[in-house]
C-alpha positions as CSV (number, residue, x, y, z in Angstrom):
1,M,33.1,38.2,-13.7
2,S,33.6,38.4,-10.0
3,K,29.9,39.3,-9.4
4,N,28.9,35.9,-11.0
5,L,31.3,34.0,-8.7
6,P,28.6,33.2,-6.0
7,Y,26.5,31.5,-8.7
8,I,29.3,29.3,-9.9
9,I,30.6,28.2,-6.5
10,P,28.1,25.7,-5.0
11,A,26.7,26.2,-1.5
12,T,28.4,24.6,1.4
13,P,27.0,21.2,2.5
14,S,25.7,22.6,5.7
15,E,23.6,25.2,3.8
16,V,22.3,22.5,1.5
17,D,21.4,20.3,4.5
18,E,19.7,23.2,6.3
19,T,17.7,24.1,3.2
20,F,16.6,20.5,2.6
21,G,15.8,20.1,6.3
22,A,13.6,23.1,6.3
23,Y,11.9,21.9,3.1
24,Q,11.3,18.4,4.5
25,T,9.9,19.7,7.8
26,T,7.6,22.1,5.9
27,H,6.5,19.2,3.6
28,Q,5.8,16.9,6.5
29,F,3.9,19.6,8.4
30,Y,1.5,20.3,5.5
31,H,1.1,16.6,4.8
32,E,0.0,16.1,8.5
33,V,-2.3,19.1,8.3
34,R,-3.9,17.7,5.1
35,E,-4.3,14.2,6.7
36,R,-5.9,15.5,9.8
37,S,-8.3,17.7,7.8
38,E,-9.3,14.7,5.7
39,F,-9.8,12.6,8.8
40,R,-11.9,15.3,10.5
41,R,-14.0,15.6,7.4
42,H,-14.5,11.8,7.3
43,C,-15.5,11.8,11.0
44,D,-18.0,14.6,10.5
45,W,-19.5,12.8,7.6
46,Y,-19.7,9.6,9.6
47,Y,-21.4,11.2,12.6
48,T,-23.9,13.0,10.3
49,T,-24.7,9.8,8.5
50,A,-25.1,7.8,11.7
51,M,-27.4,10.4,13.1
52,Q,-29.6,10.3,9.9
53,H,-29.7,6.5,10.1
54,R,-30.7,6.6,13.8
55,Q,-33.5,9.0,12.9
56,E,-34.7,6.8,10.0
57,L,-34.7,3.7,12.3
58,E,-36.9,5.5,14.9
59,R,-39.3,6.6,12.1
60,M,-39.4,3.0,10.8
61,R,-40.1,1.6,14.3
62,G,-43.1,3.9,14.5
63,E,-44.6,2.8,11.2
64,L,-47.1,0.0,10.8
65,N,-45.4,-3.4,10.3
66,I,-47.1,-5.1,7.3
67,F,-44.8,-8.1,7.4
68,R,-46.3,-9.1,10.8
69,W,-49.6,-9.9,9.0
70,F,-47.9,-12.4,6.6
71,R,-45.9,-14.2,9.4
72,R,-49.0,-15.1,11.4
73,S,-49.3,-18.8,12.0
């Protein structure tokens, strides 16, 4: 019976606070890491897409403009 006594007696409030504090800090840390990773992934996608659009714009500027023929007055 005495060997089961630690399981029956609850932990002291300071131990509980310490445990929950460590959990909360760990949770916040991994949340921040996840948020920063998602933001970095979004930034990478944005810069890649912007570069592709700039390249497409340059190609379009070099093509023959057919609409100019229709706008002649």
